[in-house]
C-alpha positions as CSV (number, residue, x, y, z in Angstrom):
1,M,114.4,62.4,165.1
2,T,117.4,62.9,167.4
3,S,118.1,62.0,171.0
4,R,119.6,64.3,173.7
5,P,120.6,63.9,177.3
6,I,117.7,63.8,179.7
7,A,119.0,66.8,181.5
8,Q,118.4,68.9,178.3
9,V,114.8,67.8,177.8
10,P,112.5,70.7,178.8
11,H,110.1,70.3,181.7
12,Y,106.5,69.9,180.5
13,G,105.4,72.8,182.6
14,A,107.4,75.2,180.4
15,C,105.8,73.9,177.3
16,L,102.1,73.7,178.1
17,D,100.9,75.9,175.2
18,E,102.8,73.6,172.8
19,I,101.4,70.5,174.5
20,R,97.8,71.9,174.3
21,A,98.3,72.6,170.6
22,I,99.4,69.0,170.0
23,L,96.5,67.6,171.9
24,A,94.1,69.8,169.9
25,R,94.9,67.7,166.8
26,G,92.7,64.8,167.8
27,T,91.6,62.5,170.5
28,P,94.5,61.6,172.9
29,A,95.4,58.0,173.5
30,L,97.4,57.6,176.7
31,F,100.1,55.0,177.3
32,L,101.7,54.7,180.8
33,D,104.6,52.7,182.1
34,F,104.2,51.4,185.6
35,D,107.5,51.4,187.5
36,G,109.0,54.8,187.6
37,V,105.8,56.5,186.3
38,L,102.8,55.3,188.2
39,A,104.8,53.8,191.0
40,P,108.0,55.0,192.5
41,I,111.1,52.9,192.0
42,V,111.8,50.8,195.1
43,S,114.6,48.5,196.1
44,R,112.4,45.3,195.7
45,P,110.1,45.2,192.6
46,G,107.5,43.2,194.5
47,D,107.0,46.2,196.9
48,A,106.2,48.7,194.1
49,T,102.8,50.4,194.7
50,A,101.0,53.2,192.8
51,P,99.6,55.8,195.2
52,P,95.8,55.9,195.4
53,E,95.7,59.5,194.1
54,T,97.7,58.4,191.0
55,L,95.3,55.5,190.3
56,E,92.4,57.9,190.8
57,V,93.5,60.2,188.0
58,V,94.2,57.2,185.7
59,A,90.6,56.1,186.4
60,R,89.3,59.5,185.5
61,L,91.3,59.6,182.3
62,A,90.1,56.1,181.3
63,T,86.5,57.5,181.3
64,A,87.5,60.0,178.7
65,V,90.2,58.6,176.4
66,P,91.8,55.2,175.6
67,V,94.4,54.4,178.3
68,A,96.9,51.5,178.3
69,V,99.5,50.6,180.9
70,V,102.6,49.2,179.1
71,S,105.0,47.5,181.4
72,G,107.9,45.1,181.5
73,R,106.1,43.3,184.4
74,G,104.0,40.2,183.6
75,L,100.4,40.9,182.6
76,D,98.8,39.6,185.7
77,D,101.3,41.3,187.9
78,V,100.8,44.8,186.5
79,R,97.1,44.4,186.2
80,G,96.8,43.5,189.8
81,R,98.8,46.6,190.8
82,V,96.7,49.0,188.8
83,D,93.3,47.3,188.6
84,V,91.5,50.3,186.9
85,P,88.4,49.4,184.8
86,G,88.5,50.3,181.2
87,V,92.3,50.2,180.9
88,T,94.2,48.0,178.4
89,Y,97.1,46.2,180.0
90,A,100.2,45.3,178.0
91,G,102.6,43.2,180.1
92,S,106.0,41.6,179.4
93,H,106.8,44.6,177.1
94,G,103.7,43.9,175.0
95,F,104.0,40.1,174.7
96,E,100.8,39.8,176.8
97,V,97.9,42.2,176.2
98,L,94.5,42.3,177.9
99,G,91.9,44.7,176.4
100,P,89.3,46.6,178.3
101,T,86.6,44.1,177.2
102,G,88.6,41.1,178.5
103,A,90.0,40.0,175.1
104,R,93.5,38.6,175.7
105,H,96.3,38.4,173.1
106,D,99.4,36.3,174.0
107,R,102.6,36.4,171.9
108,T,104.7,34.3,174.2
109,G,105.2,31.9,171.3
110,P,107.6,28.9,171.2
111,W,110.3,30.3,173.4
112,G,109.4,28.5,176.6
113,A,112.2,25.9,176.3
114,A,114.9,28.5,175.7
115,L,113.6,30.6,178.6
116,D,113.4,27.5,180.9
117,D,117.0,26.6,180.1
118,A,118.3,30.2,180.5
119,E,116.5,30.6,183.8
120,A,118.0,27.4,185.2
121,S,121.4,28.4,184.1
122,L,121.1,31.9,185.6
123,R,119.8,30.6,188.9
124,D,122.7,28.2,189.1
125,E,125.3,30.8,188.3
126,L,123.9,33.7,190.2
127,G,122.3,32.0,193.2
128,D,125.2,32.9,195.5
129,L,125.3,36.6,194.7
130,A,123.8,38.7,197.4
131,G,121.2,41.1,196.3
132,V,120.8,39.6,192.8
133,E,117.3,38.4,192.0
134,V,116.3,36.2,189.0
135,E,112.6,36.7,188.0
136,R,110.9,34.6,185.4
137,K,108.0,36.1,183.4
138,A,105.8,34.7,180.7
139,A,108.1,35.9,177.9
140,A,111.2,37.1,179.7
141,I,113.7,36.6,182.5
142,A,114.7,39.6,184.5
143,V,118.0,39.8,186.4
144,H,117.6,42.5,189.1
145,V,120.8,44.0,190.5
146,R,119.5,47.0,192.4
147,N,120.3,45.5,195.8
148,A,123.6,44.0,194.8
149,G,127.1,45.5,195.4
150,L,128.9,46.9,192.4
151,E,131.1,43.9,191.7
152,D,128.2,41.4,192.0
153,A,126.0,43.6,189.9
154,E,128.5,43.8,187.1
155,L,129.1,40.0,187.3
156,A,125.3,39.3,187.2
157,A,124.8,41.6,184.2
158,A,127.7,40.1,182.3
159,T,126.4,36.6,183.0
160,A,122.9,37.6,181.8
161,H,124.3,38.9,178.5
162,R,126.5,35.9,178.0
163,T,123.5,33.6,178.7
164,A,121.5,35.3,176.1
165,E,124.3,34.9,173.6
166,R,124.3,31.2,174.1
167,H,120.6,31.0,173.2
168,G,119.9,32.1,169.6
169,D,116.2,32.6,170.3
170,L,116.9,35.1,173.1
171,E,118.5,38.6,173.4
172,S,119.5,40.7,176.3
173,H,118.4,44.3,177.1
174,D,119.7,46.7,179.8
175,G,117.4,48.7,181.9
176,K,117.5,50.5,185.2
177,A,119.4,48.1,187.5
178,I,118.1,45.2,185.4
179,V,119.1,43.0,182.5
180,E,116.3,41.2,180.7
181,L,116.4,38.2,178.4
182,R,113.6,38.3,175.9
183,P,112.7,36.5,172.6
184,A,114.9,37.7,169.8
185,I,112.1,39.1,167.6
186,D,111.1,42.6,166.5
187,W,108.5,43.1,169.3
188,H,108.8,45.6,172.1
189,K,106.9,48.5,173.7
190,G,107.0,50.5,170.5
191,R,105.5,47.7,168.4
192,V,102.6,47.2,170.9
193,V,101.9,50.9,171.0
194,E,101.7,50.8,167.2
195,R,99.3,47.8,167.4
196,L,97.1,49.5,170.0
197,L,97.0,52.7,168.0
198,D,95.9,50.8,164.9
199,S,93.2,49.1,166.9
200,L,91.6,52.4,167.7
201,D,90.8,52.9,164.0
202,D,91.4,56.6,164.4
203,P,94.1,58.1,162.2
204,E,93.8,61.4,164.1
205,A,94.5,59.9,167.5
206,V,97.2,61.7,169.4
207,P,99.4,59.3,171.3
208,V,100.7,60.4,174.7
209,Y,103.4,58.1,176.2
210,V,104.9,58.5,179.7
211,G,107.9,56.4,180.5
212,D,111.1,56.4,182.4
213,D,113.4,53.6,181.2
214,T,115.5,52.6,178.2
215,T,112.8,50.1,177.3
216,D,110.4,53.1,176.7
217,E,112.6,54.6,174.0
218,D,111.1,52.3,171.4
219,A,107.7,53.7,172.3
220,F,109.0,57.3,172.3
221,A,110.3,56.7,168.7
222,V,106.7,55.8,167.7
223,V,104.9,58.5,169.6
224,A,107.2,61.6,169.3
225,P,106.5,62.3,165.6
226,R,102.7,62.5,166.0
227,G,102.1,63.0,169.8
228,I,103.7,63.6,173.1
229,A,106.6,61.6,174.5
230,L,107.3,62.4,178.2
231,V,110.2,61.0,180.1
232,V,110.2,60.8,183.9
233,R,113.7,61.6,185.1
234,G,115.5,59.3,187.6
235,E,117.9,60.6,190.2
236,T,121.0,59.5,188.4
237,D,119.8,59.5,184.8
238,E,122.5,60.6,182.3
239,R,121.4,58.7,179.3
240,S,120.0,60.2,176.1
241,T,116.3,60.0,175.2
242,L,114.0,60.6,172.3
243,A,111.4,62.2,174.6
244,D,110.1,65.7,173.9
245,Y,109.3,66.7,177.5
246,A,110.3,65.6,181.0
247,A,108.8,65.3,184.4
248,A,111.0,65.4,187.6
249,D,109.7,62.2,189.3
250,T,106.5,60.1,189.7
251,A,104.7,62.8,191.7
252,D,105.4,65.3,189.0
253,A,104.2,62.8,186.4
254,R,101.0,62.6,188.4
255,R,100.6,66.3,188.2
256,F,101.0,66.1,184.4
257,L,98.2,63.5,184.3
258,V,96.0,65.7,186.5
259,Q,96.5,68.6,184.1
260,L,95.7,66.3,181.2
261,A,92.5,65.1,182.9
262,E,91.4,68.7,183.6
263,L,92.1,69.7,180.0
264,L,89.9,66.8,178.8
265,G,87.2,67.5,181.3
266,A,87.6,64.1,183.0
């Protein structure tokens, strides 16, 4: 499996016959990121909202196939923004999972003290930087720099990486206008997708993952060999991706979901 620049990934609309053939191998299992897929990226993460028509098609799909929303947001946060019955919610990059029957699995583990200390340090060092926001989650700390000037954003990102290095239990990850500090274990969106697929007890399940950020690449690596990995392009994306297909933006991603629902008779 090789990566390539997002600009070189074909649009899903040009590959519909190929996509249909993949879906015909078994029952699809759908995995969706929230920000940048269901909801447009906005300047303040707290303002992100999925359009009603997007949630409506997610609800249709959830009546036909397993659907999971896999997000870096905390579990309660992302669940509250989607709130579609029958959906599995994986928050904090899979460290918190809530199944459709209400069963909750929490992998936040023994990292609370390290996160508390790192959060206090970051708030102290970054508190005077305009446009920089430190967000604490159950199993992560997010340093948002979308609203900061270039110099302050670079300083905040460097501080976040340095803070993670001082804590052996934590590691830092770059995303779109964000640096996250998370527990330094082999657990990420790809691992939770593997776990959720295993829970289906269906070796013929065809995973479909729609994501937009670097944190989704771990899931693309799991999904691409046996299913459909679709990346939603950002306006300035120049990075490489493992995705097989692309959508132009969140509205285009919704059109893909609508076509999927129609194909499944949902």
